[in-house]
Structure formats: structure tokens, C-alpha cells
C-alpha positions as CSV (number, residue, x, y, z in Angstrom):
1,X,143.6,105.8,171.2
2,X,143.5,103.2,173.8
3,X,139.8,103.8,174.0
4,X,139.1,103.1,170.6
5,X,141.5,100.2,170.1
6,X,140.1,98.6,173.2
7,X,136.5,99.2,171.4
8,X,137.8,97.6,168.2
9,X,139.1,94.6,170.2
10,X,135.9,94.3,171.9
11,X,133.8,94.3,168.5
12,X,136.1,91.9,166.8
13,X,136.3,89.5,169.6
14,X,132.6,89.8,169.7
15,X,131.8,89.2,165.9
16,X,134.3,85.9,166.3
17,X,132.6,84.7,169.1
18,X,129.0,85.4,167.2
19,X,130.4,84.0,164.2
20,X,131.7,80.5,166.1
21,X,128.7,80.5,168.1
22,X,126.7,80.7,164.9
23,X,128.1,77.9,163.4
24,X,128.0,75.8,166.8
25,X,124.1,76.4,166.4
26,X,124.0,75.0,163.1
27,X,125.9,72.3,164.0
28,X,123.5,71.2,166.7
29,X,120.5,71.6,164.7
30,X,121.8,69.2,162.4
31,X,122.7,66.6,164.9
32,X,119.0,67.2,166.6
33,X,117.6,66.6,163.0
34,X,119.6,63.7,162.6
35,X,118.5,62.4,165.7
36,X,114.9,63.3,165.1
37,X,114.8,61.3,161.8
38,X,116.2,58.1,163.8
39,X,113.8,58.6,166.9
40,X,110.7,59.5,164.5
41,X,111.4,58.2,161.0
42,X,109.2,60.2,158.2
43,X,106.4,58.4,157.7
44,X,105.0,60.1,154.3
45,X,107.4,59.3,151.2
46,X,105.9,60.7,147.6
47,X,107.5,60.8,144.6
48,X,106.2,62.6,141.4
49,X,106.8,63.2,138.2
50,X,105.3,65.9,135.6
51,X,105.9,65.8,131.8
52,X,105.6,67.6,128.3
53,X,106.4,66.0,125.3
54,X,106.1,67.7,122.3
55,X,106.6,67.4,118.3
56,X,106.4,69.0,115.2
57,X,106.1,68.0,111.3
58,X,105.8,70.2,108.5
59,X,106.2,69.7,104.4
60,X,106.5,71.7,101.7
61,X,106.5,70.3,98.0
62,X,107.8,67.1,99.7
63,X,107.6,64.4,97.0
64,X,107.1,61.4,99.3
65,X,103.9,62.8,100.9
66,X,102.6,63.4,104.4
67,X,100.8,66.0,106.7
68,X,101.6,68.6,108.7
69,X,100.8,67.8,112.2
70,X,101.7,69.0,115.8
71,X,101.8,66.7,118.9
72,X,101.4,67.2,122.3
73,X,101.3,64.8,125.3
74,X,101.0,66.0,129.1
75,X,101.2,63.4,131.8
76,X,101.4,63.3,135.7
77,X,102.5,60.3,137.7
78,X,102.2,60.7,141.6
79,X,102.9,58.3,144.2
80,X,102.7,58.8,148.1
81,X,103.1,56.2,150.8
82,X,102.3,55.9,154.5
83,X,104.4,53.8,156.6
84,X,104.3,53.4,160.1
85,X,104.8,50.6,162.4
86,X,102.5,47.7,160.8
87,X,100.4,49.9,158.4
88,X,101.1,50.6,155.0
89,X,99.1,52.8,153.0
90,X,99.8,53.3,149.1
91,X,98.4,55.8,146.8
92,X,98.9,56.3,143.3
93,X,97.8,58.9,140.4
94,X,98.4,59.0,137.0
95,X,97.2,61.2,134.4
96,X,97.6,61.5,130.5
97,X,96.4,63.3,127.6
98,X,97.8,64.0,124.5
99,X,97.0,64.3,121.0
100,X,98.0,65.2,117.3
101,X,96.8,68.0,115.5
102,X,96.7,67.7,111.7
103,X,96.9,71.0,109.6
104,X,96.7,71.9,105.8
105,X,99.0,74.0,103.8
106,X,97.3,77.0,105.0
107,X,97.8,76.1,108.6
108,X,94.5,75.5,109.2
109,X,93.6,72.8,111.7
110,X,92.0,69.4,109.7
111,X,91.6,66.9,112.8
112,X,92.4,66.3,116.1
113,X,93.2,62.3,117.0
114,X,94.2,61.1,120.6
115,X,97.3,59.7,121.2
116,X,97.0,59.2,125.1
117,X,93.7,59.5,127.5
118,X,94.2,58.3,130.9
119,X,92.9,58.8,134.8
120,X,94.0,55.5,136.5
121,X,93.8,56.1,140.5
122,X,94.7,53.2,142.7
123,X,94.7,53.1,146.9
124,X,95.8,50.0,149.0
125,X,96.1,49.6,153.0
126,X,97.7,46.8,154.4
127,X,98.4,45.3,157.8
128,X,101.7,43.6,158.5
129,X,101.0,40.4,160.2
130,X,104.5,39.0,159.6
131,X,107.5,40.2,158.2
132,X,107.2,41.4,154.2
133,X,103.4,39.5,154.6
134,X,100.4,42.0,154.6
135,X,96.9,41.7,154.7
136,X,95.7,44.2,152.0
137,X,92.9,45.7,150.8
138,X,92.8,47.5,147.4
139,X,90.3,49.8,145.3
140,X,91.2,51.1,142.0
141,X,89.4,53.3,139.1
142,X,90.1,54.1,135.6
143,X,88.7,56.2,132.7
144,X,89.4,58.6,130.2
145,X,89.1,62.4,129.7
146,X,87.7,62.8,125.7
147,X,85.8,61.0,123.6
148,X,87.4,58.4,121.4
149,X,86.6,57.8,117.8
150,X,87.7,55.1,114.8
151,X,89.7,57.1,112.4
152,X,88.7,58.3,109.8
153,X,85.2,58.3,111.4
154,X,85.3,61.4,113.8
155,X,81.7,61.7,114.3
156,X,80.6,58.7,116.1
157,X,82.2,58.0,119.5
158,X,83.5,54.5,120.4
159,X,84.3,55.9,123.8
160,X,83.7,58.3,126.1
161,X,84.4,59.7,129.9
162,X,83.1,56.6,132.3
163,X,81.9,54.9,128.8
164,X,83.7,52.8,129.8
165,X,84.8,53.4,133.9
166,X,86.4,50.7,136.0
167,X,86.4,50.1,139.3
168,X,87.9,47.3,141.7
169,X,88.2,46.5,145.3
170,X,89.5,43.6,146.5
171,X,90.8,41.7,149.8
172,X,94.1,39.7,149.8
173,X,97.5,38.8,150.8
174,X,100.6,41.1,149.5
175,X,104.0,40.0,149.8
176,X,106.9,42.8,149.8
177,X,110.3,41.5,150.6
178,X,111.8,44.7,149.2
179,X,110.5,48.2,148.5
180,X,110.6,48.0,144.6
181,X,108.9,44.5,144.2
182,X,105.3,43.3,145.7
183,X,103.1,40.6,144.6
184,X,99.3,40.6,145.8
185,X,96.7,37.8,145.6
186,X,92.8,38.1,146.4
187,X,90.7,35.2,146.2
188,X,87.8,37.5,146.8
189,X,87.9,40.6,144.2
190,X,84.9,42.8,142.9
191,X,85.1,44.2,138.9
192,X,82.8,47.2,138.0
193,X,82.2,48.2,134.6
194,X,80.2,51.5,133.8
195,X,79.2,52.6,130.6
196,X,77.7,56.1,130.9
197,X,76.4,56.5,127.2
198,X,73.0,54.8,126.4
199,X,73.9,54.0,122.4
200,X,76.9,52.2,123.7
201,X,75.4,50.1,126.4
202,X,72.6,49.4,124.2
203,X,75.2,48.1,121.7
204,X,76.7,45.9,124.8
205,X,80.0,48.0,124.4
206,X,82.8,46.8,127.0
207,X,80.8,43.6,128.2
208,X,77.5,45.0,129.5
209,X,74.0,43.5,128.7
210,X,72.9,45.1,125.4
211,X,69.4,46.1,124.7
212,X,66.9,44.0,123.5
213,X,65.4,44.4,120.1
214,X,62.3,43.5,117.8
215,X,62.8,41.9,114.3
216,X,62.4,45.5,113.1
217,X,65.5,46.6,115.2
218,X,63.2,48.6,117.7
219,X,64.7,49.1,121.1
220,X,62.3,46.4,123.5
221,X,64.6,47.0,126.4
222,X,67.1,49.4,127.1
223,X,71.1,48.3,127.7
224,X,72.6,48.2,130.9
225,X,74.8,50.5,131.8
226,X,76.5,48.5,134.9
227,X,77.9,45.1,134.9
228,X,79.7,43.6,138.0
229,X,81.8,40.7,138.4
230,X,83.4,38.5,141.2
231,X,86.4,37.0,140.7
232,X,90.3,36.3,141.6
233,X,92.7,39.2,141.3
234,X,96.4,39.0,141.3
235,X,98.9,42.0,141.0
236,X,102.7,42.3,140.3
237,X,104.6,45.6,141.2
238,X,108.2,46.4,139.9
239,X,110.0,50.0,140.1
240,X,113.4,50.2,140.1
241,X,116.4,52.1,139.0
242,X,118.4,49.8,136.8
243,X,121.1,51.9,135.9
244,X,122.1,55.4,136.5
245,X,119.6,57.6,135.0
246,X,117.4,54.5,133.5
247,X,114.5,53.2,135.9
248,X,112.0,50.5,135.2
249,X,108.2,50.6,136.3
250,X,106.4,47.5,135.5
251,X,102.5,46.4,136.5
252,X,100.9,43.1,135.8
253,X,97.4,42.7,136.7
254,X,95.3,39.6,136.1
255,X,91.3,38.9,136.9
256,X,89.4,36.1,136.4
257,X,85.6,35.9,136.7
258,X,84.2,33.1,138.6
259,X,80.5,32.8,137.0
260,X,81.7,33.4,133.5
261,X,84.4,31.3,131.6
262,X,87.1,31.7,134.4
263,X,89.5,30.3,132.0
264,X,89.4,33.2,129.6
265,X,91.9,35.8,132.0
266,X,91.7,39.6,131.7
267,X,95.2,40.9,131.5
268,X,96.4,44.3,131.9
269,X,100.4,44.6,131.6
270,X,101.9,48.2,131.7
271,X,106.1,48.5,131.1
272,X,107.6,52.0,131.6
273,X,111.3,52.8,130.7
274,X,112.4,56.2,131.4
275,X,116.1,57.7,131.1
276,X,116.3,60.9,132.8
277,X,118.8,63.0,130.5
278,X,119.2,66.0,132.9
279,X,117.2,67.5,135.9
280,X,114.5,69.1,133.4
281,X,114.9,66.7,129.9
282,X,113.7,62.9,130.5
283,X,112.7,60.3,127.7
284,X,110.3,57.5,128.1
285,X,109.2,54.3,126.4
286,X,105.8,52.9,127.2
287,X,104.2,49.5,126.4
288,X,100.7,48.7,127.4
289,X,99.0,45.4,126.7
290,X,95.2,44.7,127.5
291,X,93.2,41.6,126.9
292,X,89.8,41.5,127.7
293,X,87.1,38.7,126.8
294,X,84.1,41.0,127.1
295,X,85.2,43.8,124.7
296,X,85.0,43.0,121.1
297,X,87.0,44.8,118.5
298,X,86.7,45.1,114.9
299,X,89.6,44.4,113.0
300,X,91.0,45.5,109.7
301,X,89.3,42.3,108.0
302,X,86.0,43.1,109.4
303,X,85.8,40.5,111.8
304,X,84.5,41.4,115.3
305,X,85.6,39.6,118.7
306,X,88.1,39.9,121.8
307,X,91.7,41.1,120.4
308,X,94.6,41.7,122.2
309,X,95.2,45.3,122.6
310,X,98.8,46.9,122.6
311,X,99.9,50.5,122.9
312,X,103.3,52.0,122.5
313,X,104.4,55.3,123.3
314,X,107.9,56.9,123.1
315,X,108.3,60.3,124.5
316,X,111.0,62.9,124.6
317,X,110.7,66.6,126.3
318,X,110.3,68.4,129.6
319,X,110.0,66.6,132.7
320,X,110.4,67.5,136.6
321,X,110.4,65.3,139.6
322,X,109.8,66.3,143.1
323,X,110.2,63.6,145.6
324,X,111.0,63.3,149.8
325,X,112.5,59.8,149.4
326,X,115.8,59.3,150.4
327,X,118.5,58.0,147.7
């Protein structure tokens, strides 16, 4: 009996000491992790937002009229930033694709119209030569996934993948006093326009040189598919949580062509509000304003010329945020 009691006592003591040692080990690991973070701060921070919004409307004997429709919009917004000592490298990927299906009373799909279509990639590499001041080079690329149409004409596309496509490169000075705000100015910037569709290029779409025609309308010289502009570029960025679960993200871009009407400034302004309801549900409100003097648009009165373009998107749906940034 004494032997059994001794064995039980030894086992109990061993377990108590083992548990204590395990807890101590975990505490030591936490302290080492904290020490590592202080001595070796993380060089990469990333934030990614994935979302899927949708809506459905159906009419049965509805006196006011209407068309049955289903709308779906998916998007990805990814940011990765590398910062170590005087080097800062930022990367942004923005993808969106959405459409609205119209159906007849029998449920047959009658047509598809895009509600959003976007490929937007950007990268910037900066060297901090003075506190908050960076010598920065920026590169960007924008285009779309699918053909675009002017409804009700859904047979002749007015835009396609890489028609247009935009690429830009610049070298300038960036001022970033805080993480959520920075401004950038470049006196040497290049804006390249691609129109990878000969029919659109012949028409001089998106600012490229149009085809030369004879008096009968026959093509003497094909339109150019590429245009390069040299000028000055300005960018302002702001991203901050204004209130709890309410975030604002703003980007303003201005470009002036030195050689062709420098007073006519190209504008690309984007403003996005996101409202986080819970971990999986989020609402968003997006405004996008574009003005490009080289893009002619046919308005409702039948007149053609440069116009201010405006897009508004209100969405509510499933979303998920993945980040390693410390709050």
C-alpha cells in the first residue's frame, strides 16, 4: 500500500511539474516572439478583401412593369507592402467582374449587361532620402476582361480586352507623413494607350491615330494601335477607418500631356466606402469619375466629344478580409 501511495504521489508531482513547465515554456515562447518582433520588425504587410455581391428581382403580373433579372458582382482588392530601412515597395491588385442577366417570363436568359469590369495593377518602389520623403518610381496597368457594348446594340463591341489597355511609368517625389496618406508628383511620366482591335483603332477610339480613308471610305492607311504620351503626373491616396467598421479609400490621379493640349488634364478619381457589418457581411459604396480629353463619347443628344464619365456602384454581400497588419 505504501508503495502504491508513493507511485501515485510521484506521478501527480510529475504531472504538476510538467504542466507548470509547459506553461512556463509557452510564456517564454511569447516573450521570444515579442523580442523578435522588436528586433526584427515584419518587412511585409498585406491586406486582401474578397467579395461577392448579388441581387435578384422577379415580376409576376406587375402593373408598373419591369424585367426579371439576376445581378452578380465579384471583386478582389489586394495590397502588399514591403518596408525595410529606407526601401518601400507597394503593390496593389484590383479585380472586379459583374453583370446583370435579364430573363423572360419563362426563365430564359434574354441578355447580359456588364455592371463592372476591371483589371487594375499598380506597383511603386521608393527610397527614403529624408524623413517622410521618397524618391519613387511608379508603374501601372489597366484594362478589362470582357467586351463592352452600348445597349440596346449588343452586337458591335465598343471596348474589348486591351482595347483599351493603359500602362504608365513615372519617376518623381512622394510625401508620406502617415501610413494612410501620401501624395506623389512626377515631372517625367509616360502614359501608353493600347487598342488591340483594328476596327476600333481605325475609328481612332481612345485617342489613337485613326485610319486614313479615301473619298469612298476605303482604308488607305490603317489606324495605329498604340499611343504614347509624355507629361506630368500627380497622385493622391488616402485610406483610413473613419469610424468603427467604416473605412474610406480614395485615389486621385491627374495627367497632363506636355505636347498636346497640356491644359486639358486627364482625371481619374475613385472613392470607396466600405461598411463592415460582421466578419462575413459587408456593404460598399463606390464612385468613379474619369475625364480624358482624347476619348470621344456619343451623348443622348447625338453629339460626340469628350465627356465626364461617372460610375456609381452600391453593393451588399459576402466578403472576407485577410491581413497581417497590426491594428
